[in-house]
C-alpha positions as CSV (number, residue, x, y, z in Angstrom):
1,M,-114.1,45.4,-65.1
2,Q,-110.5,46.6,-65.1
3,W,-107.8,44.1,-65.9
4,I,-104.2,44.4,-64.9
5,N,-102.1,41.8,-66.7
6,L,-98.4,41.2,-65.9
7,L,-96.3,39.1,-68.2
8,H,-93.0,37.8,-66.8
9,F,-90.3,37.4,-69.5
10,Y,-87.5,35.2,-68.4
11,Q,-84.7,33.0,-69.7
12,P,-81.5,32.1,-68.0
13,Y,-78.5,34.4,-68.8
14,N,-76.8,31.4,-70.5
15,Q,-79.8,29.9,-72.3
16,Q,-78.9,27.7,-75.3
17,D,-79.0,29.3,-78.7
18,D,-81.6,26.9,-80.3
19,I,-84.0,27.3,-77.4
20,L,-83.8,31.0,-77.3
21,L,-84.4,31.2,-81.1
22,R,-87.6,29.1,-80.7
23,I,-88.8,31.3,-77.9
24,V,-88.1,34.5,-79.8
25,N,-90.0,33.3,-82.9
26,E,-92.8,31.4,-81.1
27,C,-93.5,34.0,-78.4
28,Y,-91.7,37.3,-78.2
29,R,-92.0,38.4,-81.8
30,P,-95.7,37.4,-82.1
31,L,-96.5,39.1,-78.8
32,I,-94.9,42.4,-79.9
33,K,-96.6,42.2,-83.3
34,G,-100.0,41.5,-81.6
35,F,-99.7,44.3,-79.0
36,T,-99.1,46.9,-81.8
37,Q,-102.6,46.2,-83.1
38,Y,-104.3,47.1,-79.8
39,K,-103.3,50.8,-79.3
40,K,-105.5,51.3,-76.3
41,S,-104.4,48.2,-74.5
42,K,-102.1,48.1,-71.4
43,T,-99.8,45.3,-70.4
44,L,-97.2,45.2,-67.6
45,V,-93.9,43.7,-68.7
46,N,-91.3,42.3,-66.4
47,M,-88.0,41.8,-68.3
48,N,-85.0,40.7,-66.3
49,G,-81.9,42.7,-67.2
50,A,-80.1,39.4,-67.9
51,L,-82.6,38.6,-70.6
52,T,-82.4,42.1,-72.1
53,K,-78.6,41.7,-72.4
54,L,-78.9,38.2,-73.7
55,L,-81.3,39.1,-76.5
56,L,-79.0,42.0,-77.6
57,D,-75.9,39.8,-77.4
58,R,-77.6,37.1,-79.5
59,G,-78.8,39.5,-82.2
60,Y,-82.4,40.0,-81.3
61,E,-82.4,43.8,-81.2
62,D,-85.9,43.9,-82.8
63,V,-87.4,42.4,-79.6
64,I,-85.9,45.1,-77.4
65,N,-86.7,47.9,-79.9
66,G,-90.2,46.5,-80.3
67,L,-90.8,46.6,-76.5
68,K,-89.3,50.1,-76.3
69,L,-91.6,51.4,-79.0
70,L,-94.6,49.8,-77.2
71,A,-93.6,51.5,-74.0
72,L,-93.3,54.9,-75.7
73,E,-96.9,54.5,-76.9
74,G,-98.1,53.5,-73.5
75,I,-99.1,50.0,-74.6
76,V,-96.7,48.3,-72.2
77,E,-95.2,49.5,-68.9
78,F,-92.1,47.9,-67.3
79,T,-91.7,46.6,-63.7
80,G,-88.6,46.2,-61.7
81,S,-87.1,42.8,-60.7
82,A,-83.8,41.1,-60.0
83,M,-81.1,41.1,-62.6
84,Y,-80.4,37.4,-62.7
85,H,-83.7,36.0,-61.4
86,A,-82.2,35.5,-57.9
87,F,-84.5,34.1,-55.2
88,L,-84.6,37.2,-53.1
89,P,-86.2,36.2,-49.8
90,L,-83.2,33.9,-49.0
91,L,-80.5,36.5,-49.7
92,P,-79.0,39.2,-47.4
93,E,-80.6,42.6,-47.8
94,N,-77.5,44.0,-49.5
95,E,-77.6,41.3,-52.2
96,I,-81.3,41.9,-52.8
97,E,-80.6,45.6,-53.3
98,R,-77.6,44.8,-55.6
99,Q,-79.7,42.5,-57.8
100,I,-82.5,45.1,-58.1
101,K,-80.1,48.0,-58.9
102,L,-78.2,45.9,-61.5
103,N,-81.5,45.1,-63.1
104,D,-82.6,48.7,-63.3
105,E,-79.2,49.9,-64.6
106,E,-79.1,47.3,-67.4
107,N,-82.7,47.9,-68.5
108,K,-82.3,51.7,-68.3
109,K,-79.2,51.4,-70.5
110,Y,-81.1,49.8,-73.4
111,F,-84.7,51.0,-72.9
112,G,-83.8,54.5,-72.0
113,E,-86.3,56.9,-70.4
114,V,-89.3,54.6,-71.1
115,Y,-87.9,52.3,-68.4
116,K,-89.3,53.9,-65.3
117,P,-90.9,51.2,-63.2
118,D,-93.2,52.0,-60.3
119,G,-94.0,48.4,-59.6
120,F,-91.9,45.4,-58.6
121,F,-92.0,41.7,-59.5
122,S,-89.9,39.4,-57.3
123,P,-88.7,36.3,-59.2
124,E,-91.1,33.4,-58.5
125,M,-93.3,36.1,-56.9
126,A,-91.4,35.3,-53.7
127,V,-92.2,37.8,-50.9
128,N,-91.3,38.3,-47.3
129,D,-90.5,41.2,-44.9
130,K,-87.0,41.6,-46.3
131,V,-88.1,41.9,-49.9
132,L,-90.9,44.5,-49.0
133,K,-88.4,46.5,-47.0
134,V,-85.8,46.8,-49.7
135,V,-88.3,47.3,-52.5
136,K,-89.9,50.2,-50.5
137,E,-86.5,51.8,-49.7
138,L,-85.6,51.7,-53.4
139,G,-88.6,53.9,-54.2
140,Y,-91.1,51.4,-55.8
141,K,-94.7,52.2,-55.2
142,W,-96.3,48.7,-55.5
143,L,-95.4,45.0,-55.5
144,A,-97.0,41.9,-57.0
145,A,-97.8,39.2,-54.5
146,P,-99.3,35.7,-54.5
147,E,-103.0,35.5,-53.5
148,L,-102.0,33.1,-50.6
149,S,-99.7,35.7,-49.1
150,Y,-102.9,37.5,-48.0
151,G,-103.7,34.7,-45.6
152,T,-106.3,32.0,-45.2
153,E,-109.1,34.1,-46.7
154,E,-109.4,35.3,-50.3
155,A,-108.2,38.8,-51.0
156,G,-111.1,40.8,-52.4
157,A,-110.6,42.8,-55.6
158,D,-112.8,45.6,-54.5
159,K,-110.2,47.6,-52.6
160,L,-106.4,48.2,-52.4
161,Y,-103.9,46.8,-50.0
162,T,-100.6,47.9,-48.4
163,G,-98.3,45.4,-46.8
164,N,-96.4,44.9,-43.6
165,D,-96.5,48.6,-42.4
166,S,-94.4,49.5,-45.4
167,G,-96.8,51.8,-47.2
168,L,-96.1,49.8,-50.3
169,F,-99.2,48.9,-52.3
170,V,-99.7,45.2,-52.8
171,F,-101.5,43.8,-55.8
172,F,-102.6,40.2,-55.2
173,R,-102.5,37.9,-58.2
174,N,-105.9,36.4,-59.0
175,K,-104.9,32.8,-59.0
176,R,-108.1,31.4,-60.5
177,V,-108.2,33.7,-63.5
178,S,-104.4,33.4,-64.0
179,A,-104.7,29.6,-63.9
180,L,-107.6,29.5,-66.3
181,I,-105.5,31.3,-68.9
182,L,-102.0,29.9,-68.4
183,G,-103.3,26.4,-67.9
184,A,-105.2,26.6,-71.2
185,V,-108.4,25.6,-69.4
186,V,-110.0,28.3,-71.6
187,R,-109.4,28.3,-75.3
188,S,-110.7,31.7,-76.2
189,G,-111.3,35.1,-74.7
190,E,-115.1,34.5,-74.7
191,D,-114.5,31.2,-72.9
192,L,-112.7,33.0,-70.1
193,L,-115.4,35.6,-69.7
194,Y,-118.0,32.9,-69.5
195,E,-116.1,30.9,-66.9
196,T,-115.6,33.9,-64.6
197,Q,-119.1,35.5,-64.6
198,D,-119.2,35.2,-60.8
199,L,-116.0,37.1,-60.4
200,Q,-117.0,39.8,-62.8
201,K,-120.0,40.6,-60.6
202,K,-118.0,41.0,-57.3
203,N,-114.6,42.3,-58.5
204,K,-113.6,45.8,-59.5
205,Y,-110.4,44.6,-61.0
206,W,-108.4,41.5,-61.8
207,F,-104.6,41.3,-61.3
208,T,-103.2,38.4,-63.3
209,V,-99.6,37.3,-63.6
210,M,-98.1,34.6,-65.9
211,D,-95.0,33.7,-67.8
212,A,-94.9,35.5,-71.2
213,E,-93.6,32.2,-72.7
214,T,-97.0,30.7,-72.1
215,F,-98.2,32.4,-75.2
216,G,-96.8,30.7,-78.3
217,H,-93.9,28.8,-76.8
218,H,-95.4,26.6,-74.0
219,R,-98.8,26.7,-75.9
220,I,-98.5,27.1,-79.6
221,G,-100.8,29.8,-81.0
222,Y,-102.2,30.6,-77.6
223,E,-101.4,34.3,-77.9
224,K,-104.7,34.6,-79.8
225,V,-106.5,34.2,-76.5
226,L,-104.6,37.0,-74.9
227,F,-105.3,39.3,-77.9
228,E,-109.0,38.4,-77.7
229,L,-109.1,39.5,-74.1
230,L,-107.4,42.7,-74.9
231,A,-110.0,43.4,-77.6
232,S,-112.9,42.5,-75.4
233,H,-115.3,45.4,-74.5
234,K,-116.0,43.7,-71.2
235,L,-112.4,44.1,-69.9
236,Q,-110.6,47.4,-69.7
237,S,-106.9,46.9,-69.5
238,A,-105.2,49.1,-66.9
239,Y,-102.1,49.8,-64.9
240,P,-101.8,49.8,-61.1
241,S,-101.1,53.6,-61.1
242,G,-104.7,54.2,-62.3
243,L,-106.3,52.1,-59.6
244,I,-104.0,53.6,-56.9
245,K,-105.4,57.0,-57.9
246,D,-109.0,56.0,-58.3
247,V,-109.7,53.4,-55.5
248,K,-110.1,55.0,-52.1
249,E,-110.5,52.0,-49.7
250,V,-107.2,50.7,-48.6
251,E,-106.5,47.8,-46.2
252,E,-103.3,47.2,-44.3
253,V,-102.3,43.6,-44.3
254,N,-99.4,41.4,-43.0
255,L,-98.1,39.2,-45.9
256,R,-97.2,35.6,-45.3
257,P,-93.9,34.6,-46.9
258,T,-95.0,32.9,-50.1
259,T,-94.3,32.2,-53.8
260,W,-96.7,31.7,-56.7
261,T,-96.1,28.0,-56.5
262,N,-97.5,27.6,-52.9
263,Q,-100.7,25.8,-52.0
264,E,-102.6,26.4,-48.8
265,Q,-101.5,23.0,-47.4
266,D,-97.9,24.3,-47.4
267,F,-98.9,26.3,-44.4
268,W,-100.5,23.5,-42.4
269,L,-98.6,22.3,-39.4
270,D,-101.1,19.5,-38.8
271,R,-103.7,17.8,-40.9
272,E,-106.5,19.3,-38.9
273,R,-105.3,22.8,-39.7
274,T,-105.4,23.9,-36.1
275,Q,-101.9,25.3,-36.4
276,Y,-100.0,26.9,-39.3
277,T,-96.4,27.1,-40.2
278,E,-94.4,29.0,-42.8
279,S,-91.6,26.5,-42.9
280,K,-92.6,25.2,-46.4
281,S,-93.0,28.6,-48.1
282,F,-89.7,28.3,-49.9
283,I,-89.2,24.6,-49.8
284,L,-88.6,24.2,-53.6
285,W,-85.5,26.5,-53.2
286,K,-84.4,25.7,-49.7
287,N,-85.5,22.5,-48.0
288,P,-83.7,21.8,-44.7
289,E,-84.2,18.0,-45.4
290,N,-82.6,18.3,-48.8
291,P,-78.8,17.7,-48.6
292,I,-78.2,19.3,-52.0
293,H,-80.0,22.4,-51.0
294,N,-78.0,22.6,-47.8
295,L,-74.7,22.2,-49.7
296,Q,-75.8,24.8,-52.3
297,W,-76.7,27.4,-49.8
298,Q,-73.5,26.6,-47.8
299,F,-71.6,27.3,-51.0
300,V,-73.5,30.5,-51.7
301,E,-72.7,31.8,-48.1
302,F,-69.0,30.7,-48.5
303,C,-68.7,32.6,-51.8
304,L,-70.4,35.8,-50.5
305,S,-68.3,35.7,-47.3
306,T,-65.1,35.2,-49.2
307,L,-65.8,38.1,-51.6
308,G,-67.0,40.3,-48.7
309,S,-63.8,39.8,-46.6
310,C,-61.4,40.5,-49.4
311,N,-59.2,43.5,-48.7
312,D,-58.6,44.5,-52.3
313,K,-61.8,44.9,-54.2
314,D,-60.4,47.1,-56.9
315,T,-58.6,44.4,-58.8
316,D,-60.0,43.1,-62.1
317,S,-60.0,39.5,-60.8
318,W,-62.2,40.5,-57.8
319,K,-64.6,42.5,-60.0
320,N,-64.9,39.5,-62.4
321,A,-65.5,37.2,-59.5
322,R,-68.2,39.6,-58.2
323,E,-70.0,39.6,-61.6
324,K,-69.9,35.8,-61.7
325,M,-71.4,35.8,-58.2
326,D,-74.3,37.9,-59.4
327,K,-75.0,35.3,-62.1
328,A,-74.5,32.3,-59.8
329,L,-77.4,33.5,-57.6
330,A,-79.9,32.7,-60.3
331,S,-82.7,30.7,-58.7
332,D,-82.6,27.9,-61.3
333,Q,-80.1,25.6,-59.6
334,F,-82.1,25.4,-56.4
335,W,-85.4,24.8,-58.2
336,W,-83.9,22.0,-60.2
337,A,-82.4,20.4,-57.1
338,S,-85.8,20.2,-55.3
339,A,-86.6,16.7,-56.7
340,L,-90.2,17.5,-55.6
341,P,-90.9,17.3,-58.5
342,W,-88.3,19.3,-60.3
343,W,-85.0,17.7,-61.1
344,S,-82.1,18.3,-63.6
345,L,-78.7,16.9,-62.9
346,E,-77.3,19.2,-65.6
347,M,-78.7,22.3,-63.9
348,V,-77.5,21.3,-60.5
349,E,-73.9,20.8,-61.8
350,Q,-74.0,24.0,-63.8
351,G,-75.1,26.0,-60.7
352,A,-72.4,24.4,-58.5
353,F,-69.7,25.0,-61.2
354,A,-70.8,28.7,-61.5
355,L,-70.2,29.1,-57.7
356,R,-66.8,27.3,-58.0
357,E,-65.8,29.7,-60.8
358,V,-66.5,32.7,-58.5
359,I,-63.6,31.5,-56.2
360,Y,-61.3,30.5,-59.0
361,T,-61.8,33.7,-60.9
362,G,-61.1,35.7,-57.8
363,E,-57.6,34.2,-57.5
364,F,-58.0,33.5,-53.8
365,E,-55.5,31.4,-51.9
366,A,-55.1,27.7,-52.4
367,K,-57.0,26.7,-49.2
368,T,-60.0,28.8,-50.3
369,R,-60.0,27.1,-53.7
370,E,-59.8,23.7,-52.1
371,T,-62.9,24.4,-50.0
372,A,-64.7,25.6,-53.2
373,E,-63.6,22.4,-55.0
374,K,-64.8,20.2,-52.2
375,L,-68.2,21.9,-52.1
376,Y,-68.6,21.6,-55.8
377,R,-67.7,17.9,-55.7
378,D,-70.0,17.2,-52.7
379,I,-72.9,18.7,-54.6
380,V,-72.2,16.8,-57.8
381,D,-71.5,13.5,-56.0
382,Q,-74.8,13.8,-54.1
383,A,-76.7,14.5,-57.3
384,F,-75.1,11.6,-59.1
385,E,-76.0,9.3,-56.1
386,W,-79.6,10.4,-56.3
387,Q,-79.7,9.7,-60.0
388,R,-77.9,6.3,-59.9
389,S,-79.7,4.9,-56.9
390,G,-83.2,5.5,-58.3
391,Y,-84.0,8.0,-55.6
392,I,-85.1,10.7,-58.1
393,R,-87.4,8.3,-59.8
394,R,-89.0,7.2,-56.6
395,K,-89.5,10.8,-55.5
396,H,-91.2,11.6,-58.8
397,L,-93.5,8.7,-58.4
398,E,-94.3,9.6,-54.8
399,N,-94.6,13.3,-55.1
400,S,-94.9,14.8,-58.5
401,S,-98.2,13.1,-59.4
402,T,-100.9,11.0,-57.8
403,F,-99.3,7.9,-59.4
404,M,-99.6,4.7,-57.3
405,K,-101.7,6.5,-54.6
406,D,-105.3,5.8,-53.9
407,S,-107.8,7.1,-56.5
408,F,-110.1,10.0,-55.8
409,G,-113.0,7.6,-55.3
410,V,-111.2,5.8,-52.5
411,R,-109.9,8.9,-50.8
412,T,-113.2,10.8,-50.9
413,P,-116.5,10.4,-49.0
414,P,-119.3,9.1,-51.3
415,E,-121.5,12.2,-51.1
416,W,-118.6,14.5,-52.1
417,Y,-117.5,12.1,-54.8
418,N,-121.0,12.1,-56.3
419,Q,-121.1,15.9,-56.1
420,I,-117.9,16.0,-58.2
421,I,-119.4,13.7,-60.8
422,L,-122.3,16.2,-61.1
423,E,-119.9,19.1,-61.4
424,F,-118.0,17.4,-64.2
425,E,-121.2,16.6,-66.0
426,D,-122.3,20.2,-65.7
427,E,-119.0,21.5,-67.2
428,M,-119.3,18.9,-70.0
429,N,-122.9,20.0,-70.9
430,K,-122.0,23.7,-70.8
431,S,-119.0,23.1,-73.1
432,A,-121.1,21.1,-75.5
433,R,-123.8,23.8,-75.6
434,R,-121.1,26.3,-76.6
435,Q,-119.9,23.8,-79.2
436,D,-116.5,23.5,-77.5
437,F,-116.6,19.8,-78.1
438,E,-112.9,19.3,-77.3
439,K,-113.5,20.5,-73.8
440,A,-116.7,18.6,-73.5
441,I,-114.8,15.4,-74.2
442,K,-112.2,16.3,-71.7
443,W,-114.7,16.6,-68.9
444,R,-116.6,13.5,-70.0
445,D,-113.3,11.6,-69.9
446,A,-112.6,12.9,-66.4
447,I,-115.8,11.2,-65.2
448,I,-114.7,8.0,-66.8
449,K,-111.3,8.3,-65.1
450,L,-112.9,8.7,-61.7
451,N,-115.2,5.8,-62.3
452,Q,-112.4,3.5,-63.4
453,G,-109.9,4.8,-60.7
454,T,-107.4,5.7,-63.4
455,D,-107.1,9.3,-62.2
456,I,-104.1,8.1,-60.2
457,Y,-101.9,8.4,-63.3
458,D,-102.4,12.1,-64.0
459,V,-99.7,14.6,-63.3
460,L,-102.3,17.3,-62.9
461,H,-105.3,15.6,-61.3
462,V,-108.6,16.0,-63.1
463,V,-110.3,17.4,-60.0
464,D,-107.6,20.0,-59.6
465,E,-108.3,21.0,-63.2
466,L,-112.0,21.3,-62.3
467,W,-111.2,23.6,-59.4
468,A,-109.3,25.9,-61.7
469,A,-112.4,26.2,-63.9
470,R,-115.1,26.8,-61.3
471,H,-116.0,27.2,-57.7
472,I,-117.3,24.0,-56.2
473,P,-120.1,23.3,-55.4
474,S,-121.7,25.1,-58.4
475,V,-124.6,22.8,-58.9
476,K,-127.4,21.8,-56.5
477,P,-126.0,19.5,-53.8
478,F,-126.2,15.8,-54.6
479,L,-128.6,14.8,-51.8
480,E,-131.0,17.8,-52.5
481,Q,-131.8,16.6,-56.0
482,K,-134.3,14.1,-57.3
483,W,-133.4,10.7,-58.8
484,E,-135.2,11.6,-62.0
485,E,-132.9,14.7,-62.5
486,F,-129.8,12.5,-62.8
487,S,-128.6,11.5,-66.3
488,D,-127.7,7.9,-67.2
489,L,-124.0,8.9,-67.2
490,A,-124.2,10.3,-63.7
491,R,-126.2,7.3,-62.3
492,E,-123.6,4.9,-63.8
493,S,-120.8,6.8,-62.2
494,F,-122.2,7.4,-58.7
495,K,-120.6,5.8,-55.7
496,N,-122.7,3.7,-53.3
497,V,-126.0,4.3,-55.2
498,K,-127.3,2.6,-58.3
499,T,-131.0,2.6,-57.9
500,K,-133.8,5.1,-57.0
501,E,-134.3,3.1,-53.8
502,D,-130.7,3.4,-52.8
503,F,-130.8,7.1,-53.4
504,E,-134.0,7.7,-51.4
505,K,-132.8,5.6,-48.5
506,W,-129.6,7.7,-48.4
507,V,-131.5,10.9,-48.5
508,K,-133.8,9.7,-45.7
509,E,-130.9,8.6,-43.5
510,S,-129.2,12.0,-44.0
511,G,-132.2,13.7,-42.6
512,R,-132.7,15.8,-45.8
513,L,-136.3,14.7,-46.5
């Protein structure tokens, strides 16, 4: 089994000193130290140029030098990206190209000849026709894409793909394997291999993508899982170039506009799934019903138009304004204004102020500065109104979790609910047999939550966690089993059946006898 793993290193260009220090010591340095011990391993690294510059400016040359040495030894390979983590699908093509070129220039400056990316990672793994077109024109050979961009069916990992008549190879992120790792559903390399036995049988390769900060910063000490996987004899770490050379079967596909945050329901136009829409693909960054998003993008377009229409682009003030514009396109402000569920008043203000500074730095006429000031104030006023009125809190309760909604037991047909109980019990028993008692307790508690109806308080629903761990159904269907096969725990937790007579009557009425 070949395994291509891409780690996305990213921090905002203006990250606070104390936070960056923690990330460097908890994540970046341990990762570099660990990689040096696995000389035959291969890991893709996406490092935005803004972070490269930030690390050097703040005195972390050892991180840059460490990655450079690893690249020289072939242990890591760089990918291209956008300089300031701009959300590329929503930008004009010339701005997409500018962000990519700035990124390559900055990284080439510090990494030298070892920075020669063949592949491309779009921030938030956001793809659409525009992104593919520009990336191909700039000479990249492959692009990372979300699994859902393939369409309604699962992209098989037994062949290669090219996208949207571009001739650009597309590597679809294996969402299940990526989620098992970054969600800490697995706690060891051996655990991951056990949980993915079905995938190992049918896949020629895995392509996983996750934030580098997952290892050590978001999850303390979790880098050991990554290193165990690199050391495993069952996985052969690889680069896309090797597969492009070796795998002969290629399928041409039309990619749906997507990001790595999308779910299949984002494409449903109606609940019956008879029609599909792409209107929600980028909703966390541009929601037509979000007044702050509308103002933010109006401000972006105003700034770009003002800079573009300027007659004298050789002045220092214009060049400084243009540099501030590059930074102001960072995706963070839009993400944190989504309120579904991400919200930060500070980040919204900071993003609006960065756009205001573009106009003030450029020394444009008073009327232009007045327009920029008004847009800035409108964004900040709307954000404060959402905060003061309790709108944000209500949105979080309504959308960022299952809080105050019906429990799984109320929302789910009894047969399926009972099937899920059996799935949880099977995971619990498997974990206990492997002496992974922490996880066994987790799955046991999930059964209790469903039984009590307290699953409504989880931010990440227990059933969603189960989906990340396995394909469902994985055990024999509920109504095809015998009453004697059920444990006391399962019988106590079932819905609409408490006795053998109840169960046999249900089986008979279902016509499965």
